[in-house]
FISE-759530 format. One record per residue (C-alpha): residue number from 0; residue in one letter; chain; x, y, z. Coordinates in steps of 0.5 Angstrom, whole numbers, m for minus. Each point is the difference from the previous one (the first is absolute). Example, Ala and Ser with C-alpha at 12.3 -4.5 7.8 and 13.67 -1.06 7.14 Angstrom:
<rs>
<guvex:0&selum:a&bafi:A&px:25&py:m9&pz:16>
<guvex:1&selum:s&bafi:A&px:2&py:7&pz:m2>
</rs>
This chain:
<rs>
<guvex:0&selum:x&bafi:A&px:0&py:0&pz:0>
<guvex:1&selum:x&bafi:A&px:5&py:5&pz:3>
<guvex:2&selum:x&bafi:A&px:4&py:1&pz:m6>
<guvex:3&selum:x&bafi:A&px:m6&py:0&pz:m6>
<guvex:4&selum:x&bafi:A&px:m2&py:5&pz:4>
<guvex:5&selum:x&bafi:A&px:7&py:4&pz:0>
<guvex:6&selum:x&bafi:A&px:m1&py:0&pz:m8>
<guvex:7&selum:x&bafi:A&px:1&py:7&pz:m3>
<guvex:8&selum:x&bafi:A&px:m6&py:1&pz:m3>
<guvex:9&selum:x&bafi:A&px:m5&py:m3&pz:6>
<guvex:10&selum:x&bafi:A&px:4&py:6&pz:4>
<guvex:11&selum:x&bafi:A&px:m1&py:5&pz:m4>
<guvex:12&selum:x&bafi:A&px:m8&py:m3&pz:0>
<guvex:13&selum:x&bafi:A&px:1&py:0&pz:7>
<guvex:14&selum:x&bafi:A&px:2&py:6&pz:1>
<guvex:15&selum:x&bafi:A&px:m4&py:4&pz:m5>
<guvex:16&selum:x&bafi:A&px:m6&py:m2&pz:4>
<guvex:17&selum:x&bafi:A&px:1&py:2&pz:7>
<guvex:18&selum:x&bafi:A&px:m5&py:4&pz:0>
<guvex:19&selum:x&bafi:A&px:m5&py:m4&pz:m3>
<guvex:20&selum:x&bafi:A&px:m7&py:m3&pz:3>
<guvex:21&selum:x&bafi:A&px:3&py:m7&pz:3>
<guvex:22&selum:x&bafi:A&px:m8&py:m2&pz:m1>
<guvex:23&selum:x&bafi:A&px:0&py:2&pz:m8>
<guvex:24&selum:x&bafi:A&px:7&py:m4&pz:m1>
<guvex:25&selum:x&bafi:A&px:m2&py:m6&pz:4>
<guvex:26&selum:x&bafi:A&px:m6&py:0&pz:m6>
<guvex:27&selum:x&bafi:A&px:5&py:1&pz:m5>
<guvex:28&selum:x&bafi:A&px:3&py:m7&pz:m4>
<guvex:29&selum:x&bafi:A&px:9&py:1&pz:1>
<guvex:30&selum:x&bafi:A&px:3&py:2&pz:m6>
<guvex:31&selum:x&bafi:A&px:5&py:m5&pz:2>
<guvex:32&selum:x&bafi:A&px:0&py:m7&pz:m1>
<guvex:33&selum:x&bafi:A&px:5&py:m3&pz:6>
<guvex:34&selum:x&bafi:A&px:m4&py:6&pz:5>
<guvex:35&selum:x&bafi:A&px:m6&py:m1&pz:2>
<guvex:36&selum:x&bafi:A&px:m4&py:7&pz:3>
<guvex:37&selum:x&bafi:A&px:0&py:m1&pz:7>
<guvex:38&selum:x&bafi:A&px:7&py:m1&pz:m1>
<guvex:39&selum:x&bafi:A&px:1&py:7&pz:m2>
<guvex:40&selum:x&bafi:A&px:m4&py:3&pz:5>
<guvex:41&selum:x&bafi:A&px:3&py:m3&pz:5>
<guvex:42&selum:x&bafi:A&px:6&py:4&pz:m2>
<guvex:43&selum:x&bafi:A&px:m3&py:6&pz:0>
<guvex:44&selum:x&bafi:A&px:m4&py:m1&pz:6>
<guvex:45&selum:x&bafi:A&px:7&py:m2&pz:2>
<guvex:46&selum:x&bafi:A&px:3&py:8&pz:m2>
<guvex:47&selum:x&bafi:A&px:m7&py:4&pz:2>
<guvex:48&selum:x&bafi:A&px:3&py:m2&pz:7>
<guvex:49&selum:x&bafi:A&px:7&py:0&pz:m1>
<guvex:50&selum:x&bafi:A&px:m1&py:7&pz:m1>
<guvex:51&selum:x&bafi:A&px:m2&py:3&pz:7>
<guvex:52&selum:x&bafi:A&px:2&py:m6&pz:5>
<guvex:53&selum:x&bafi:A&px:7&py:m3&pz:m3>
<guvex:54&selum:x&bafi:A&px:3&py:5&pz:m6>
<guvex:55&selum:x&bafi:A&px:6&py:m3&pz:0>
<guvex:56&selum:x&bafi:A&px:m3&py:m7&pz:m4>
<guvex:57&selum:x&bafi:A&px:m1&py:5&pz:m7>
<guvex:58&selum:x&bafi:A&px:5&py:m2&pz:m3>
<guvex:59&selum:x&bafi:A&px:1&py:m5&pz:m7>
<guvex:60&selum:x&bafi:A&px:0&py:m7&pz:1>
<guvex:61&selum:x&bafi:A&px:m4&py:1&pz:7>
<guvex:62&selum:x&bafi:A&px:m6&py:m6&pz:0>
<guvex:63&selum:x&bafi:A&px:m6&py:2&pz:5>
<guvex:64&selum:x&bafi:A&px:m4&py:m6&pz:3>
<guvex:65&selum:x&bafi:A&px:m8&py:m1&pz:2>
<guvex:66&selum:x&bafi:A&px:m4&py:7&pz:3>
<guvex:67&selum:x&bafi:A&px:0&py:m5&pz:7>
<guvex:68&selum:x&bafi:A&px:7&py:1&pz:0>
<guvex:69&selum:x&bafi:A&px:1&py:5&pz:m1>
<guvex:70&selum:x&bafi:A&px:m5&py:2&pz:6>
<guvex:71&selum:x&bafi:A&px:4&py:m4&pz:6>
<guvex:72&selum:x&bafi:A&px:6&py:3&pz:m3>
<guvex:73&selum:x&bafi:A&px:4&py:6&pz:4>
<guvex:74&selum:x&bafi:A&px:0&py:7&pz:m3>
<guvex:75&selum:x&bafi:A&px:7&py:2&pz:m2>
<guvex:76&selum:x&bafi:A&px:0&py:6&pz:6>
<guvex:77&selum:x&bafi:A&px:m1&py:m5&pz:6>
<guvex:78&selum:x&bafi:A&px:5&py:m6&pz:m3>
<guvex:79&selum:x&bafi:A&px:6&py:7&pz:0>
<guvex:80&selum:x&bafi:A&px:m3&py:1&pz:7>
<guvex:81&selum:x&bafi:A&px:1&py:m7&pz:2>
<guvex:82&selum:x&bafi:A&px:7&py:0&pz:m5>
<guvex:83&selum:x&bafi:A&px:2&py:5&pz:6>
<guvex:84&selum:x&bafi:A&px:1&py:m4&pz:5>
<guvex:85&selum:x&bafi:A&px:3&py:m6&pz:m2>
<guvex:86&selum:x&bafi:A&px:7&py:m3&pz:m1>
<guvex:87&selum:x&bafi:A&px:4&py:m6&pz:m1>
<guvex:88&selum:x&bafi:A&px:4&py:m5&pz:m3>
<guvex:89&selum:x&bafi:A&px:m6&py:m5&pz:m2>
<guvex:90&selum:x&bafi:A&px:m7&py:1&pz:m2>
<guvex:91&selum:x&bafi:A&px:m7&py:m4&pz:m1>
<guvex:92&selum:x&bafi:A&px:m7&py:2&pz:m1>
<guvex:93&selum:x&bafi:A&px:m4&py:m6&pz:0>
<guvex:94&selum:x&bafi:A&px:m6&py:2&pz:m3>
<guvex:95&selum:x&bafi:A&px:3&py:4&pz:m5>
<guvex:96&selum:x&bafi:A&px:m7&py:1&pz:m4>
<guvex:97&selum:x&bafi:A&px:2&py:5&pz:m5>
<guvex:98&selum:x&bafi:A&px:6&py:2&pz:2>
<guvex:99&selum:x&bafi:A&px:m1&py:8&pz:2>
<guvex:100&selum:x&bafi:A&px:2&py:0&pz:8>
<guvex:101&selum:x&bafi:A&px:6&py:m5&pz:m1>
<guvex:102&selum:x&bafi:A&px:3&py:4&pz:m6>
<guvex:103&selum:x&bafi:A&px:0&py:6&pz:5>
<guvex:104&selum:x&bafi:A&px:2&py:m4&pz:6>
<guvex:105&selum:x&bafi:A&px:5&py:m5&pz:m3>
<guvex:106&selum:x&bafi:A&px:5&py:7&pz:m2>
<guvex:107&selum:x&bafi:A&px:4&py:0&pz:5>
<guvex:108&selum:x&bafi:A&px:1&py:m7&pz:0>
<guvex:109&selum:x&bafi:A&px:5&py:m5&pz:m4>
<guvex:110&selum:x&bafi:A&px:m3&py:m7&pz:m1>
<guvex:111&selum:x&bafi:A&px:m7&py:1&pz:m1>
<guvex:112&selum:x&bafi:A&px:m5&py:m6&pz:0>
<guvex:113&selum:x&bafi:A&px:m8&py:0&pz:m3>
<guvex:114&selum:x&bafi:A&px:m5&py:m5&pz:1>
<guvex:115&selum:x&bafi:A&px:m7&py:m1&pz:m3>
<guvex:116&selum:x&bafi:A&px:m4&py:m5&pz:m1>
<guvex:117&selum:x&bafi:A&px:m4&py:3&pz:m6>
<guvex:118&selum:x&bafi:A&px:5&py:m2&pz:m5>
<guvex:119&selum:x&bafi:A&px:m3&py:5&pz:m6>
<guvex:120&selum:x&bafi:A&px:0&py:6&pz:5>
<guvex:121&selum:x&bafi:A&px:7&py:m3&pz:2>
<guvex:122&selum:x&bafi:A&px:3&py:1&pz:m8>
<guvex:123&selum:x&bafi:A&px:m4&py:8&pz:0>
<guvex:124&selum:x&bafi:A&px:5&py:1&pz:5>
<guvex:125&selum:x&bafi:A&px:6&py:m3&pz:m2>
<guvex:126&selum:x&bafi:A&px:m1&py:3&pz:m7>
<guvex:127&selum:x&bafi:A&px:m1&py:7&pz:3>
<guvex:128&selum:x&bafi:A&px:6&py:m2&pz:4>
<guvex:129&selum:x&bafi:A&px:4&py:0&pz:m5>
<guvex:130&selum:x&bafi:A&px:m2&py:6&pz:m5>
<guvex:131&selum:x&bafi:A&px:1&py:5&pz:8>
<guvex:132&selum:x&bafi:A&px:8&py:m4&pz:0>
<guvex:133&selum:x&bafi:A&px:m2&py:m3&pz:7>
<guvex:134&selum:x&bafi:A&px:3&py:m7&pz:2>
<guvex:135&selum:x&bafi:A&px:m3&py:m5&pz:4>
<guvex:136&selum:x&bafi:A&px:m2&py:m8&pz:1>
<guvex:137&selum:x&bafi:A&px:m7&py:m1&pz:m2>
<guvex:138&selum:x&bafi:A&px:m3&py:m7&pz:4>
<guvex:139&selum:x&bafi:A&px:m6&py:m2&pz:m3>
<guvex:140&selum:x&bafi:A&px:m3&py:m4&pz:6>
<guvex:141&selum:x&bafi:A&px:m5&py:0&pz:6>
<guvex:142&selum:x&bafi:A&px:2&py:4&pz:7>
<guvex:143&selum:x&bafi:A&px:m1&py:m7&pz:4>
<guvex:144&selum:x&bafi:A&px:4&py:m4&pz:m5>
<guvex:145&selum:x&bafi:A&px:6&py:5&pz:m1>
<guvex:146&selum:x&bafi:A&px:1&py:2&pz:8>
<guvex:147&selum:x&bafi:A&px:0&py:m9&pz:0>
<guvex:148&selum:x&bafi:A&px:5&py:0&pz:m4>
<guvex:149&selum:x&bafi:A&px:4&py:7&pz:2>
<guvex:150&selum:x&bafi:A&px:7&py:m1&pz:4>
<guvex:151&selum:x&bafi:A&px:2&py:7&pz:m1>
<guvex:152&selum:x&bafi:A&px:0&py:6&pz:4>
<guvex:153&selum:x&bafi:A&px:m3&py:7&pz:m3>
<guvex:154&selum:x&bafi:A&px:2&py:7&pz:4>
<guvex:155&selum:x&bafi:A&px:m7&py:2&pz:m2>
<guvex:156&selum:x&bafi:A&px:m7&py:m5&pz:m1>
<guvex:157&selum:x&bafi:A&px:m6&py:5&pz:m3>
<guvex:158&selum:x&bafi:A&px:m7&py:m2&pz:m1>
<guvex:159&selum:x&bafi:A&px:m7&py:3&pz:m3>
<guvex:160&selum:x&bafi:A&px:m4&py:m7&pz:2>
<guvex:161&selum:x&bafi:A&px:m7&py:0&pz:m5>
<guvex:162&selum:x&bafi:A&px:m5&py:4&pz:4>
<guvex:163&selum:x&bafi:A&px:m7&py:m3&pz:m3>
<guvex:164&selum:x&bafi:A&px:m2&py:m9&pz:1>
<guvex:165&selum:x&bafi:A&px:m3&py:m5&pz:m6>
<guvex:166&selum:x&bafi:A&px:m6&py:5&pz:m1>
<guvex:167&selum:x&bafi:A&px:5&py:5&pz:m2>
<guvex:168&selum:x&bafi:A&px:m3&py:4&pz:8>
<guvex:169&selum:x&bafi:A&px:5&py:5&pz:3>
<guvex:170&selum:x&bafi:A&px:3&py:m4&pz:7>
<guvex:171&selum:x&bafi:A&px:4&py:4&pz:5>
<guvex:172&selum:x&bafi:A&px:1&py:m5&pz:5>
<guvex:173&selum:x&bafi:A&px:7&py:m2&pz:m1>
<guvex:174&selum:x&bafi:A&px:m3&py:m7&pz:0>
<guvex:175&selum:x&bafi:A&px:m5&py:1&pz:m5>
<guvex:176&selum:x&bafi:A&px:7&py:2&pz:m5>
<guvex:177&selum:x&bafi:A&px:4&py:m3&pz:m5>
<guvex:178&selum:x&bafi:A&px:5&py:m2&pz:3>
<guvex:179&selum:x&bafi:A&px:m3&py:0&pz:8>
<guvex:180&selum:x&bafi:A&px:6&py:3&pz:3>
<guvex:181&selum:x&bafi:A&px:m2&py:m2&pz:7>
<guvex:182&selum:x&bafi:A&px:2&py:m8&pz:m2>
<guvex:183&selum:x&bafi:A&px:6&py:3&pz:m5>
<guvex:184&selum:x&bafi:A&px:3&py:5&pz:6>
<guvex:185&selum:x&bafi:A&px:4&py:m6&pz:4>
<guvex:186&selum:x&bafi:A&px:3&py:m2&pz:m7>
<guvex:187&selum:x&bafi:A&px:2&py:7&pz:m3>
<guvex:188&selum:x&bafi:A&px:3&py:3&pz:6>
<guvex:189&selum:x&bafi:A&px:5&py:m6&pz:0>
<guvex:190&selum:x&bafi:A&px:2&py:1&pz:m7>
<guvex:191&selum:x&bafi:A&px:1&py:8&pz:1>
<guvex:192&selum:x&bafi:A&px:1&py:5&pz:5>
<guvex:193&selum:x&bafi:A&px:m5&py:5&pz:m4>
<guvex:194&selum:x&bafi:A&px:m8&py:m2&pz:m2>
<guvex:195&selum:x&bafi:A&px:m3&py:6&pz:m3>
<guvex:196&selum:x&bafi:A&px:m8&py:m1&pz:m1>
<guvex:197&selum:x&bafi:A&px:m5&py:4&pz:m4>
<guvex:198&selum:x&bafi:A&px:m6&py:0&pz:2>
<guvex:199&selum:x&bafi:A&px:m7&py:3&pz:0>
<guvex:200&selum:x&bafi:A&px:m1&py:7&pz:1>
<guvex:201&selum:x&bafi:A&px:m7&py:m2&pz:4>
<guvex:202&selum:x&bafi:A&px:4&py:m5&pz:4>
<guvex:203&selum:x&bafi:A&px:0&py:2&pz:8>
<guvex:204&selum:x&bafi:A&px:6&py:1&pz:4>
<guvex:205&selum:x&bafi:A&px:m3&py:m2&pz:6>
<guvex:206&selum:x&bafi:A&px:m2&py:m6&pz:m3>
<guvex:207&selum:x&bafi:A&px:7&py:m1&pz:m4>
<guvex:208&selum:x&bafi:A&px:4&py:1&pz:6>
<guvex:209&selum:x&bafi:A&px:m3&py:m5&pz:4>
<guvex:210&selum:x&bafi:A&px:0&py:m6&pz:m5>
<guvex:211&selum:x&bafi:A&px:6&py:1&pz:m3>
<guvex:212&selum:x&bafi:A&px:8&py:m1&pz:5>
<guvex:213&selum:x&bafi:A&px:6&py:4&pz:m3>
<guvex:214&selum:x&bafi:A&px:m3&py:6&pz:m1>
<guvex:215&selum:x&bafi:A&px:6&py:6&pz:0>
<guvex:216&selum:x&bafi:A&px:m3&py:4&pz:m5>
<guvex:217&selum:x&bafi:A&px:m7&py:3&pz:m3>
<guvex:218&selum:x&bafi:A&px:m1&py:6&pz:m5>
<guvex:219&selum:x&bafi:A&px:m7&py:2&pz:m3>
<guvex:220&selum:x&bafi:A&px:2&py:3&pz:m7>
<guvex:221&selum:x&bafi:A&px:m5&py:5&pz:m3>
<guvex:222&selum:x&bafi:A&px:1&py:2&pz:m7>
<guvex:223&selum:x&bafi:A&px:m3&py:8&pz:0>
<guvex:224&selum:x&bafi:A&px:m3&py:m2&pz:7>
<guvex:225&selum:x&bafi:A&px:m4&py:m6&pz:m3>
<guvex:226&selum:x&bafi:A&px:2&py:m6&pz:4>
<guvex:227&selum:x&bafi:A&px:3&py:m6&pz:m5>
<guvex:228&selum:x&bafi:A&px:3&py:m5&pz:4>
<guvex:229&selum:x&bafi:A&px:3&py:m2&pz:8>
<guvex:230&selum:x&bafi:A&px:8&py:m2&pz:0>
<guvex:231&selum:x&bafi:A&px:2&py:m5&pz:6>
<guvex:232&selum:x&bafi:A&px:7&py:m2&pz:0>
<guvex:233&selum:x&bafi:A&px:1&py:m5&pz:5>
<guvex:234&selum:x&bafi:A&px:8&py:m1&pz:4>
<guvex:235&selum:x&bafi:A&px:4&py:m6&pz:1>
<guvex:236&selum:x&bafi:A&px:2&py:5&pz:6>
<guvex:237&selum:x&bafi:A&px:m4&py:0&pz:5>
<guvex:238&selum:x&bafi:A&px:m3&py:6&pz:2>
<guvex:239&selum:x&bafi:A&px:m4&py:4&pz:5>
<guvex:240&selum:x&bafi:A&px:m3&py:6&pz:m4>
<guvex:241&selum:x&bafi:A&px:m4&py:0&pz:m6>
<guvex:242&selum:x&bafi:A&px:1&py:5&pz:m4>
<guvex:243&selum:x&bafi:A&px:m5&py:4&pz:m4>
<guvex:244&selum:x&bafi:A&px:0&py:5&pz:m6>
<guvex:245&selum:x&bafi:A&px:m5&py:2&pz:m3>
<guvex:246&selum:x&bafi:A&px:1&py:4&pz:m7>
<guvex:247&selum:x&bafi:A&px:m2&py:4&pz:m5>
<guvex:248&selum:x&bafi:A&px:3&py:m1&pz:m7>
<guvex:249&selum:x&bafi:A&px:m1&py:6&pz:m4>
<guvex:250&selum:x&bafi:A&px:m1&py:5&pz:5>
<guvex:251&selum:x&bafi:A&px:5&py:3&pz:3>
<guvex:252&selum:x&bafi:A&px:m2&py:m1&pz:7>
<guvex:253&selum:x&bafi:A&px:4&py:m4&pz:5>
<guvex:254&selum:x&bafi:A&px:1&py:m6&pz:2>
<guvex:255&selum:x&bafi:A&px:m3&py:m1&pz:7>
<guvex:256&selum:x&bafi:A&px:3&py:m6&pz:3>
<guvex:257&selum:x&bafi:A&px:m2&py:m3&pz:7>
<guvex:258&selum:x&bafi:A&px:0&py:m5&pz:4>
<guvex:259&selum:x&bafi:A&px:m6&py:m6&pz:0>
<guvex:260&selum:x&bafi:A&px:m4&py:1&pz:7>
<guvex:261&selum:x&bafi:A&px:2&py:7&pz:0>
<guvex:262&selum:x&bafi:A&px:m8&py:2&pz:m1>
<guvex:263&selum:x&bafi:A&px:m1&py:m4&pz:6>
<guvex:264&selum:x&bafi:A&px:3&py:5&pz:6>
<guvex:265&selum:x&bafi:A&px:m1&py:6&pz:m6>
<guvex:266&selum:x&bafi:A&px:m5&py:6&pz:3>
<guvex:267&selum:x&bafi:A&px:m3&py:6&pz:m3>
<guvex:268&selum:x&bafi:A&px:m2&py:6&pz:1>
<guvex:269&selum:x&bafi:A&px:m7&py:3&pz:m2>
<guvex:270&selum:x&bafi:A&px:m2&py:6&pz:m2>
<guvex:271&selum:x&bafi:A&px:m6&py:5&pz:m5>
<guvex:272&selum:x&bafi:A&px:4&py:0&pz:m6>
<guvex:273&selum:x&bafi:A&px:5&py:6&pz:m1>
<guvex:274&selum:x&bafi:A&px:4&py:3&pz:m6>
<guvex:275&selum:x&bafi:A&px:2&py:m5&pz:m3>
<guvex:276&selum:x&bafi:A&px:m3&py:m7&pz:m1>
<guvex:277&selum:x&bafi:A&px:4&py:m6&pz:m1>
<guvex:278&selum:x&bafi:A&px:m2&py:m7&pz:m5>
<guvex:279&selum:x&bafi:A&px:5&py:m6&pz:1>
<guvex:280&selum:x&bafi:A&px:1&py:m3&pz:m6>
<guvex:281&selum:x&bafi:A&px:m2&py:m6&pz:m2>
<guvex:282&selum:x&bafi:A&px:6&py:m5&pz:2>
<guvex:283&selum:x&bafi:A&px:m2&py:3&pz:7>
<guvex:284&selum:x&bafi:A&px:m6&py:m1&pz:1>
<guvex:285&selum:x&bafi:A&px:2&py:m8&pz:m3>
<guvex:286&selum:x&bafi:A&px:5&py:0&pz:7>
<guvex:287&selum:x&bafi:A&px:m6&py:2&pz:4>
<guvex:288&selum:x&bafi:A&px:5&py:5&pz:4>
<guvex:289&selum:x&bafi:A&px:m4&py:5&pz:1>
<guvex:290&selum:x&bafi:A&px:1&py:3&pz:8>
<guvex:291&selum:x&bafi:A&px:7&py:m2&pz:m2>
<guvex:292&selum:x&bafi:A&px:0&py:5&pz:m6>
<guvex:293&selum:x&bafi:A&px:m3&py:6&pz:5>
<guvex:294&selum:x&bafi:A&px:6&py:m2&pz:5>
<guvex:295&selum:x&bafi:A&px:5&py:0&pz:m5>
<guvex:296&selum:x&bafi:A&px:m1&py:7&pz:m3>
<guvex:297&selum:x&bafi:A&px:m3&py:2&pz:6>
<guvex:298&selum:x&bafi:A&px:m8&py:1&pz:m4>
<guvex:299&selum:x&bafi:A&px:m6&py:1&pz:3>
<guvex:300&selum:x&bafi:A&px:m6&py:m5&pz:m2>
<guvex:301&selum:x&bafi:A&px:m7&py:3&pz:m2>
<guvex:302&selum:x&bafi:A&px:m3&py:m7&pz:3>
<guvex:303&selum:x&bafi:A&px:3&py:m7&pz:1>
<guvex:304&selum:x&bafi:A&px:m4&py:m3&pz:m6>
<guvex:305&selum:x&bafi:A&px:1&py:6&pz:m4>
<guvex:306&selum:x&bafi:A&px:7&py:0&pz:m2>
<guvex:307&selum:x&bafi:A&px:1&py:6&pz:0>
<guvex:308&selum:x&bafi:A&px:6&py:4&pz:2>
<guvex:309&selum:x&bafi:A&px:0&py:8&pz:2>
<guvex:310&selum:x&bafi:A&px:6&py:6&pz:3>
<guvex:311&selum:x&bafi:A&px:0&py:7&pz:0>
<guvex:312&selum:x&bafi:A&px:7&py:0&pz:m4>
<guvex:313&selum:x&bafi:A&px:1&py:m3&pz:m6>
<guvex:314&selum:x&bafi:A&px:4&py:m7&pz:1>
<guvex:315&selum:x&bafi:A&px:5&py:m3&pz:m5>
<guvex:316&selum:x&bafi:A&px:2&py:m7&pz:m3>
<guvex:317&selum:x&bafi:A&px:m8&py:m2&pz:2>
<guvex:318&selum:x&bafi:A&px:0&py:m7&pz:m4>
<guvex:319&selum:x&bafi:A&px:m8&py:4&pz:m3>
<guvex:320&selum:x&bafi:A&px:m3&py:6&pz:m2>
<guvex:321&selum:x&bafi:A&px:0&py:6&pz:4>
<guvex:322&selum:x&bafi:A&px:m6&py:5&pz:m2>
<guvex:323&selum:x&bafi:A&px:0&py:6&pz:4>
<guvex:324&selum:x&bafi:A&px:m8&py:0&pz:1>
<guvex:325&selum:x&bafi:A&px:m5&py:3&pz:4>
<guvex:326&selum:x&bafi:A&px:m7&py:m1&pz:4>
<guvex:327&selum:x&bafi:A&px:m7&py:1&pz:m5>
<guvex:328&selum:x&bafi:A&px:m6&py:m1&pz:1>
<guvex:329&selum:x&bafi:A&px:m5&py:m3&pz:m4>
<guvex:330&selum:x&bafi:A&px:m4&py:5&pz:m4>
<guvex:331&selum:x&bafi:A&px:6&py:4&pz:m1>
<guvex:332&selum:x&bafi:A&px:1&py:m6&pz:m5>
<guvex:333&selum:x&bafi:A&px:m2&py:3&pz:m8>
<guvex:334&selum:x&bafi:A&px:m3&py:m5&pz:m4>
<guvex:335&selum:x&bafi:A&px:4&py:m1&pz:m6>
<guvex:336&selum:x&bafi:A&px:6&py:1&pz:3>
<guvex:337&selum:x&bafi:A&px:6&py:m5&pz:m2>
<guvex:338&selum:x&bafi:A&px:4&py:m3&pz:5>
<guvex:339&selum:x&bafi:A&px:4&py:m6&pz:3>
<guvex:340&selum:x&bafi:A&px:m4&py:m3&pz:4>
<guvex:341&selum:x&bafi:A&px:3&py:m4&pz:5>
<guvex:342&selum:x&bafi:A&px:m5&py:m5&pz:5>
<guvex:343&selum:x&bafi:A&px:3&py:m2&pz:7>
<guvex:344&selum:x&bafi:A&px:m3&py:m3&pz:6>
<guvex:345&selum:x&bafi:A&px:m7&py:3&pz:m4>
<guvex:346&selum:x&bafi:A&px:m7&py:m3&pz:m1>
<guvex:347&selum:x&bafi:A&px:0&py:2&pz:m7>
<guvex:348&selum:x&bafi:A&px:5&py:m2&pz:m6>
<guvex:349&selum:x&bafi:A&px:3&py:5&pz:m5>
<guvex:350&selum:x&bafi:A&px:m6&py:m2&pz:m6>
<guvex:351&selum:x&bafi:A&px:m5&py:2&pz:6>
<guvex:352&selum:x&bafi:A&px:3&py:6&pz:2>
<guvex:353&selum:x&bafi:A&px:0&py:3&pz:m7>
<guvex:354&selum:x&bafi:A&px:m7&py:m3&pz:m2>
<guvex:355&selum:x&bafi:A&px:m2&py:3&pz:7>
<guvex:356&selum:x&bafi:A&px:3&py:6&pz:m1>
<guvex:357&selum:x&bafi:A&px:1&py:2&pz:m7>
<guvex:358&selum:x&bafi:A&px:6&py:0&pz:m1>
<guvex:359&selum:x&bafi:A&px:5&py:m1&pz:m6>
<guvex:360&selum:x&bafi:A&px:7&py:m5&pz:1>
<guvex:361&selum:x&bafi:A&px:8&py:3&pz:m2>
<guvex:362&selum:x&bafi:A&px:3&py:7&pz:1>
<guvex:363&selum:x&bafi:A&px:4&py:2&pz:4>
<guvex:364&selum:x&bafi:A&px:m3&py:1&pz:7>
<guvex:365&selum:x&bafi:A&px:m3&py:m5&pz:5>
<guvex:366&selum:x&bafi:A&px:m6&py:m2&pz:5>
<guvex:367&selum:x&bafi:A&px:1&py:m6&pz:5>
<guvex:368&selum:x&bafi:A&px:m6&py:m1&pz:3>
<guvex:369&selum:x&bafi:A&px:2&py:m5&pz:8>
<guvex:370&selum:x&bafi:A&px:m1&py:0&pz:6>
<guvex:371&selum:x&bafi:A&px:4&py:5&pz:6>
<guvex:372&selum:x&bafi:A&px:m1&py:m4&pz:7>
<guvex:373&selum:x&bafi:A&px:m5&py:5&pz:0>
<guvex:374&selum:x&bafi:A&px:m4&py:m2&pz:m5>
<guvex:375&selum:x&bafi:A&px:m1&py:0&pz:m8>
<guvex:376&selum:x&bafi:A&px:4&py:6&pz:m3>
<guvex:377&selum:x&bafi:A&px:1&py:3&pz:m7>
<guvex:378&selum:x&bafi:A&px:6&py:2&pz:m2>
<guvex:379&selum:x&bafi:A&px:2&py:6&pz:m5>
<guvex:380&selum:x&bafi:A&px:8&py:0&pz:m3>
<guvex:381&selum:x&bafi:A&px:2&py:8&pz:m1>
</rs>
């Protein structure tokens, strides 16, 4: 399949149809006898996804896998972040998939191994790595079979377990993933000093720490305020504290680092809204360190469940949005006004608020509908 798709005429046809409606294209007959229209559309979809997710693959000679493999792949940005953490001599990705993480994470290693049970997918990755000039050992085996026969020791093992069951439904618990992390953890830690596992952004951190021993670090990685993944580091060395990092890539916001359990002893002060309102980014909200944020930045909370903070003086380097705001009465909100509407710990959702007050989305101003300890309040940006 690969060599036929890389034919110059086929590639020209693919590039000429990057903006064509794909449903319309699928109804047409392929102009090439040895390449189906489905295969052509798969490559067009791949190039479209690569443009926003991993543009380094927009090169001549690159092949793309089916849609599901593209969706499950890390973005170039999150892979690059992880690559800046890891170094060593021998690296192995036991669930290489489309190989985006492996390509970046292996940059600081001399010896690279990729394991993937899907033969067609591994062939695509091998083709692409040859095009990109990156060398590796490509092993087409089931992870479990490889582990049973392996005699090597690695500096870093990386896994991105499949998060769908046999019915293609999404799963989140470690024992439901493929492979089952709890089942193979002991074996992994016996052949590597560091095991790095990418997990769903929806996984519960307290559950994770309670069922998975040996965690030394957890990174919650957001990209432009959208949490993409939770990355767990298992170390062979005993550690009393688990370091957690809330990261928001492409935001110019500082990383918020803390140790797991600090939130339990942190305390917040409370206040009615002052001059500045602080909205934590989504990686902070995922971490659930609401009192710790208040304590570390010297900010006051509006309400235990609002997760909004306030101060009279502006505090720089806050990991989130800072707005200068004032409290307003609902009667002062003009109909057909244009606002970015935020509702936190409030009975109505933004869509319901827009409908109630006849408001439009957008513009430079913000309206926050929330609660302080004294009751419901509306805040308007100054």
